[in-house]
Wavefront OBJ file of the C-alpha trace (Angstrom):
o trace
v 0.000 0.000 0.000
v 1.258 3.488 -0.830
v 1.990 6.035 1.874
v -0.951 8.416 2.464
v -0.905 11.511 0.252
v -2.059 14.939 1.311
v -5.631 14.624 0.028
v -7.978 14.346 3.011
v -11.350 12.789 2.251
v -14.422 12.897 4.465
v -16.971 10.121 3.971
v -20.431 10.905 5.362
v -22.230 7.671 6.226
v -20.953 4.315 7.499
v -23.294 2.017 5.628
v -22.116 -0.494 3.061
v -21.323 2.184 0.496
v -19.512 4.478 2.921
v -17.376 1.764 4.505
v -16.502 0.209 1.139
v -15.551 3.661 -0.111
v -13.342 4.189 2.932
v -11.518 0.896 2.307
v -11.106 1.539 -1.414
v -9.858 5.100 -0.855
v -7.470 3.885 1.839
v -6.310 1.209 -0.592
v -4.943 3.884 -2.951
v -3.320 5.901 -0.194
v -5.858 8.603 0.572
v -6.373 9.917 4.108
v -9.978 8.981 4.969
v -12.280 9.744 7.895
v -15.822 8.348 8.099
v -18.653 10.173 9.877
v -21.773 8.272 10.975
v -24.812 9.849 12.640
v -25.761 6.728 14.629
v -24.251 6.268 18.078
v -23.615 2.574 17.377
v -23.435 0.455 14.243
v -25.847 -2.415 14.752
v -26.585 -5.479 12.621
v -29.853 -4.170 11.203
v -31.669 -4.867 7.974
v -32.460 -7.885 5.856
v -30.493 -10.307 3.758
v -29.068 -9.178 0.477
v -27.648 -10.752 -2.637
v -24.113 -9.959 -3.765
v -23.645 -10.718 -7.449
v -20.213 -11.191 -9.088
v -19.933 -7.534 -10.135
v -19.781 -6.714 -6.399
v -17.984 -9.736 -4.942
v -14.972 -9.355 -7.232
v -14.463 -5.880 -5.752
v -14.789 -7.079 -2.156
v -12.312 -9.863 -2.898
v -9.919 -7.299 -4.401
v -10.154 -5.385 -1.107
v -8.937 -8.485 0.736
v -12.300 -9.575 2.159
v -12.681 -12.996 0.526
v -12.141 -15.089 3.664
v -14.305 -12.824 5.825
v -17.140 -12.987 3.292
v -17.010 -16.748 2.958
v -17.203 -17.116 6.746
v -20.617 -15.418 7.018
v -22.276 -15.882 3.616
v -24.065 -18.610 1.670
v -23.411 -19.563 -1.961
v -26.702 -20.410 -3.710
v -26.832 -23.025 -6.439
v -29.442 -21.193 -8.482
v -32.370 -18.808 -8.575
v -35.793 -20.237 -9.332
v -39.189 -18.696 -10.042
v -42.395 -20.360 -8.852
v -46.104 -19.607 -9.114
v -47.731 -18.222 -5.990
v -50.631 -20.580 -5.424
v -49.762 -23.835 -7.214
v -46.038 -23.703 -6.552
v -45.061 -25.015 -9.976
v -41.619 -24.187 -11.332
v -41.682 -21.359 -13.885
v -37.961 -20.956 -14.528
v -34.547 -21.916 -13.138
v -31.197 -20.187 -13.663
v -27.915 -21.580 -12.357
v -25.693 -19.616 -10.004
v -23.040 -21.335 -7.856
v -20.260 -22.941 -9.881
v -21.844 -21.863 -13.174
v -21.819 -18.195 -12.158
v -18.276 -18.498 -10.785
v -17.016 -20.005 -14.033
v -18.830 -17.503 -16.228
v -17.931 -14.314 -14.353
v -14.816 -15.221 -12.387
v -16.377 -14.317 -9.046
v -18.988 -15.920 -6.762
v -22.592 -15.053 -6.029
v -23.261 -14.700 -2.290
v -26.279 -14.405 -0.013
v -25.436 -12.467 3.136
v -27.175 -10.601 5.916
v -26.777 -6.842 5.490
v -25.661 -6.457 9.094
v -22.966 -9.126 8.694
v -21.568 -7.355 5.632
v -21.566 -3.988 7.370
v -19.812 -5.450 10.417
v -17.037 -7.100 8.423
v -16.458 -3.861 6.489
v -16.297 -1.989 9.800
v -13.850 -4.477 11.292
v -11.579 -4.140 8.257
v -11.709 -0.334 8.543
v -10.765 -0.599 12.203
v -7.957 -3.027 11.383
v -6.578 -0.474 8.942
v -7.001 2.258 11.587
v -9.401 4.286 9.445
v -11.247 6.664 11.797
v -14.986 5.898 11.936
v -16.538 8.590 14.131
v -20.010 7.840 15.512
v -22.702 10.241 16.680
v -21.788 12.705 13.918
v -25.005 13.991 12.382
v -24.285 16.429 9.578
v -25.889 19.844 10.003
v -24.340 21.935 7.231
v -21.907 21.511 4.361
v -20.164 24.509 2.799
v -17.316 24.500 0.307
v -15.014 26.654 -1.734
v -12.307 26.022 -4.308
v -9.920 24.630 -1.687
v -11.904 22.699 0.911
v -15.224 21.407 2.217
v -16.377 22.322 5.727
v -18.650 19.948 7.642
v -20.516 21.093 10.729
v -22.099 18.433 12.936
v -24.848 18.485 15.541
v -22.288 18.266 18.354
v -20.990 21.673 17.155
v -17.730 20.282 15.815
v -16.566 21.696 12.501
v -14.125 19.726 10.358
v -12.594 20.350 6.952
v -11.555 18.068 4.095
v -10.267 18.557 0.605
v -12.979 16.222 -0.718
v -16.257 14.906 0.708
v -18.220 11.844 -0.373
v -21.911 11.717 0.567
v -22.829 8.096 1.363
v -25.753 8.966 3.608
v -28.582 7.148 1.879
v -31.919 7.928 0.289
v -32.546 11.017 2.431
v -29.010 12.290 2.049
v -28.145 15.487 3.899
v -25.137 15.897 1.614
v -27.348 15.650 -1.467
v -29.699 18.241 -0.036
v -26.769 20.558 0.694
v -25.589 20.310 -2.905
v -28.837 20.377 -4.864
v -31.608 21.477 -2.494
v -34.601 19.609 -1.105
v -36.136 16.916 -3.289
v -38.501 14.544 -1.518
v -38.349 10.883 -2.598
v -41.463 9.290 -4.113
v -43.390 6.621 -2.215
v -43.837 3.696 -4.611
v -46.910 2.261 -2.910
v -44.932 -0.942 -2.279
v -44.439 -2.328 1.225
v -41.575 -4.706 1.984
v -41.845 -7.247 4.779
v -38.795 -9.064 6.079
v -38.116 -11.824 8.520
v -35.514 -14.383 9.558
v -36.306 -18.053 10.134
v -33.950 -20.496 11.885
v -33.192 -23.229 9.348
v -33.565 -25.907 12.029
v -37.152 -24.775 12.677
v -38.193 -26.336 9.368
v -38.075 -29.936 8.165
v -34.663 -30.893 6.812
v -34.218 -30.060 3.095
v -37.639 -28.402 2.898
v -35.883 -25.241 1.644
v -33.588 -25.833 -1.303
v -30.125 -24.176 -1.435
v -31.370 -21.657 -3.988
v -32.959 -18.240 -4.085
v -36.674 -18.773 -4.672
v -38.889 -16.027 -6.084
v -42.641 -16.656 -5.762
v -44.677 -14.545 -8.210
v -48.258 -13.418 -7.624
v -50.584 -10.631 -8.707
v -49.456 -7.368 -7.119
v -46.952 -9.051 -4.803
v -44.020 -11.424 -4.650
v -41.968 -13.211 -2.012
v -38.283 -14.191 -1.997
v -36.427 -16.489 0.384
v -32.854 -17.738 0.598
v -30.249 -18.896 3.108
v -27.840 -16.550 4.903
v -25.166 -17.021 7.593
v -23.763 -20.241 6.172
v -27.219 -21.732 5.904
v -28.135 -21.276 9.574
v -30.949 -18.822 8.803
v -33.445 -18.267 6.007
v -34.051 -14.696 4.929
v -37.573 -13.857 3.798
v -38.596 -10.704 1.944
v -42.158 -10.151 0.734
v -43.187 -7.084 -1.260
v -46.821 -6.081 -1.533
v -48.452 -3.277 -3.471
v -50.351 -1.298 -0.867
v -50.550 2.416 -0.189
v -51.781 1.975 3.388
v -48.390 2.295 5.108
v -45.593 4.740 4.368
v -43.153 4.377 7.263
v -39.558 4.092 6.070
v -37.625 2.251 8.767
v -35.502 -0.894 9.100
v -36.871 -1.482 12.598
v -40.637 -0.931 12.272
v -42.311 -4.070 13.681
v -44.840 -5.812 11.499
v -47.818 -7.893 12.564
v -47.148 -11.514 11.615
v -50.858 -12.202 11.452
v -51.238 -9.428 8.897
v -48.401 -10.912 6.844
v -50.015 -14.351 7.009
v -53.301 -12.856 5.881
v -51.658 -11.215 2.862
v -50.397 -14.616 1.694
v -53.224 -16.816 2.955
v -54.040 -18.127 -0.548
v -50.438 -18.858 -1.502
v -48.664 -22.214 -1.500
v -48.649 -24.116 1.815
v -44.828 -24.195 1.986
v -44.794 -20.395 2.064
v -47.395 -20.239 4.786
v -45.269 -22.688 6.800
v -42.249 -20.471 6.272
v -44.058 -17.383 7.528
v -45.349 -19.359 10.523
v -41.781 -20.305 11.462
v -40.426 -16.727 11.358
v -39.223 -15.459 14.719
v -40.267 -11.863 14.015
v -41.187 -9.649 11.108
v -40.608 -6.044 10.145
v -41.953 -3.882 7.368
v -40.853 -0.763 5.576
v -42.143 1.398 2.753
v -40.182 1.530 -0.491
v -39.254 4.965 -1.806
v -37.708 5.914 -5.120
v -36.147 8.865 -6.929
v -35.682 9.769 -10.551
v -32.092 9.345 -11.810
v -29.977 12.445 -11.230
v -28.253 14.285 -14.057
v -25.361 15.306 -11.777
v -23.847 13.952 -8.559
v -20.919 16.321 -8.112
v -20.544 19.953 -7.134
v -17.078 21.445 -6.645
v -15.265 19.180 -4.163
v -18.208 17.047 -3.073
v -19.838 14.048 -4.724
v -22.400 11.368 -3.911
v -22.299 7.575 -3.804
v -24.823 4.735 -3.549
v -28.396 5.443 -2.493
v -27.570 9.108 -1.975
v -27.497 9.526 -5.753
v -29.173 6.420 -7.240
v -31.494 4.622 -4.791
v -32.338 1.183 -6.152
v -35.615 -0.646 -5.837
v -34.795 -4.210 -4.757
v -36.089 -6.139 -7.780
v -32.662 -6.725 -9.361
v -30.892 -7.081 -5.987
v -28.360 -4.399 -6.939
v -28.561 -1.680 -4.283
v -25.460 -2.765 -2.370
v -23.680 -3.859 -5.540
v -24.004 -0.438 -7.182
v -22.622 1.289 -4.080
v -19.701 -1.150 -4.010
v -18.998 -0.515 -7.702
v -19.168 3.254 -7.072
v -16.624 2.970 -4.278
v -14.058 1.112 -6.353
v -14.395 3.322 -9.445
v -14.226 6.513 -7.382
v -11.067 5.407 -5.585
v -9.257 4.423 -8.775
v -10.172 7.612 -10.609
v -9.032 9.735 -7.675
v -5.759 7.813 -7.758
v -5.507 8.446 -11.507
v -6.232 12.169 -11.011
v -4.118 12.506 -7.865
v -2.958 16.020 -8.722
v -6.431 17.170 -9.844
v -8.937 15.507 -7.479
v -11.869 17.633 -8.643
v -11.314 16.274 -12.147
v -11.290 12.807 -10.589
v -14.734 13.443 -9.105
v -16.073 14.528 -12.491
v -14.582 11.477 -14.208
v -16.208 9.280 -11.575
v -19.609 10.807 -12.285
v -19.073 10.442 -16.034
v -18.116 6.778 -15.639
v -20.883 5.759 -13.244
v -23.967 7.783 -14.095
v -25.027 5.893 -17.276
v -24.677 2.459 -15.675
v -26.499 3.286 -12.454
v -29.298 4.974 -14.403
v -29.648 1.817 -16.507
v -29.813 -0.381 -13.407
v -32.290 1.934 -11.633
v -34.724 1.825 -14.545
v -34.212 -1.894 -15.150
v -35.029 -2.573 -11.487
v -38.325 -0.735 -11.850
v -39.219 -2.773 -14.924
v -38.327 -6.015 -13.137
v -40.718 -5.109 -10.318
v -43.507 -4.474 -12.804
v -42.824 -7.868 -14.386
v -42.912 -9.600 -10.986
v -46.295 -8.072 -10.076
v -48.289 -8.546 -13.275
v -52.039 -8.894 -12.713
v -53.422 -9.520 -16.198
v -53.912 -13.240 -16.859
v -52.562 -13.210 -20.399
v -49.597 -11.016 -19.495
v -48.731 -13.507 -16.736
v -48.936 -16.418 -19.191
v -46.650 -14.629 -21.664
v -44.163 -13.809 -18.893
v -44.090 -17.367 -17.585
v -43.680 -18.832 -21.067
v -40.820 -16.475 -21.836
v -39.025 -17.234 -18.571
v -39.688 -20.972 -18.764
v -38.771 -21.528 -22.406
v -35.587 -19.531 -21.973
v -34.371 -21.440 -18.927
v -35.311 -24.876 -20.288
v -34.433 -24.674 -23.970
v -32.201 -21.615 -24.380
v -30.188 -21.526 -21.126
v -27.209 -19.778 -22.715
v -29.399 -16.960 -23.968
v -31.068 -16.779 -20.547
v -27.647 -16.377 -18.917
v -26.552 -13.784 -21.476
v -29.392 -11.511 -20.390
v -27.491 -10.872 -17.152
v -23.998 -10.528 -18.601
v -24.301 -6.737 -18.796
v -25.063 -6.671 -15.068
v -23.136 -9.496 -13.391
v -20.258 -9.516 -15.873
v -19.301 -5.876 -15.283
v -15.699 -5.817 -14.064
v -14.772 -2.552 -12.367
v -11.551 -4.081 -11.024
v -10.248 -4.828 -14.511
v -11.582 -1.649 -16.108
v -10.439 0.840 -13.477
v -7.308 -0.629 -11.879
l 1 2 3 4 5 6 7 8 9 10 11 12 13 14 15 16 17 18 19 20 21 22 23 24 25 26 27 28 29 30 31 32 33 34 35 36 37 38 39 40 41 42 43 44 45 46 47 48 49 50 51 52 53 54 55 56 57 58 59 60 61 62 63 64 65 66 67 68 69 70 71 72 73 74 75 76 77 78 79 80 81 82 83 84 85 86 87 88 89 90 91 92 93 94 95 96 97 98 99 100 101 102 103 104 105 106 107 108 109 110 111 112 113 114 115 116 117 118 119 120 121 122 123 124 125 126 127 128 129 130 131 132 133 134 135 136 137 138 139 140 141 142 143 144 145 146 147 148 149 150 151 152 153 154 155 156 157 158 159 160 161 162 163 164 165 166 167 168 169 170 171 172 173 174 175 176 177 178 179 180 181 182 183 184 185 186 187 188 189 190 191 192 193 194 195 196 197 198 199 200 201 202 203 204 205 206 207 208 209 210 211 212 213 214 215 216 217 218 219 220 221 222 223 224 225 226 227 228 229 230 231 232 233 234 235 236 237 238 239 240 241 242 243 244 245 246 247 248 249 250 251 252 253 254 255 256 257 258 259 260 261 262 263 264 265 266 267 268 269 270 271 272 273 274 275 276 277 278 279 280 281 282 283 284 285 286 287 288 289 290 291 292 293 294 295 296 297 298 299 300 301 302 303 304 305 306 307 308 309 310 311 312 313 314 315 316 317 318 319 320 321 322 323 324 325 326 327 328 329 330 331 332 333 334 335 336 337 338 339 340 341 342 343 344 345 346 347 348 349 350 351 352 353 354 355 356 357 358 359 360 361 362 363 364 365 366 367 368 369 370 371 372 373 374 375 376 377 378 379 380 381 382 383 384 385 386 387 388 389 390 391 392 393 394 395 396 397 398 399 400 401 402
């Protein structure tokens, strides 16, 4: 690793994007400090899927062993009908994905990923300062000043806003812009694997498709737990929180006509939570002077392509390498980062929306056409079915920007 250079970078937000950015920036020798508004970093949230476009970056940051210790490698993803349970389509992951893309596909709990990123930052002695809620951001041609709610005021040559959908950094740069409630409610829960009959849940990601709703489940934590996420179109609830308790009886009622195996899964859940899904239109600019945005702060992703964390991880790597390339002109590095990332993240944002619409079809004939397309592709044209994800999972930021 190179010796730190004079550029001092402030990262606002210690989520997955912020901590990955801190590691990647540290990797190229920049002097990084992370500011997080929470007093503690807890293992909150649901499971998430890390596709090869993200895992190759985390491996390049030296996290391969740590990831393997807490994740699960699925054999495939399958789509099933909501009520009858019949198999619609099946696409290989596991060894097939590894061979095709040169990196694995992982299932992992969001909190486990955040904790291992935090531990690596601490190992590298990157300051991660907690209880730092940003109040104001001001900047000039030489520096960015951050003032926090504890009345401290700190300056950096560059600042990266990694503070999520309701980003204070974003607001400071471009003014207030309220996110749009999608009308979709996400429910999540964790089920101990040993609470269900042995082998009742296959080692795959299973997506159950129904009218106006869908449900996904897969293993996390080396197969010890099953992560469940159900998304329902309903405008009755608009609370955006990882920790809002949900009523399990209400969840059961929403899926009362679905396949018995799903009802058994919901019955076995130890607790459930729900949160409202919000969205934003793609931005035309992320950068102003010496400050830029990363992850959900600039391109919040709906979960239907499982790319929210992956896009933030890609952002972090590309940003770090372009700042290294433009070491003597860091503002130019920020602009090159925006130029490199904006088209791809816009594409993924819009594709995620379309995927959600496809999952939730209500018209009988549209559902039949969808199922035929998915089923024929996976059964008779598997190579073409795999190729449809090459643009997403085959993206190699490590090769392209190292």
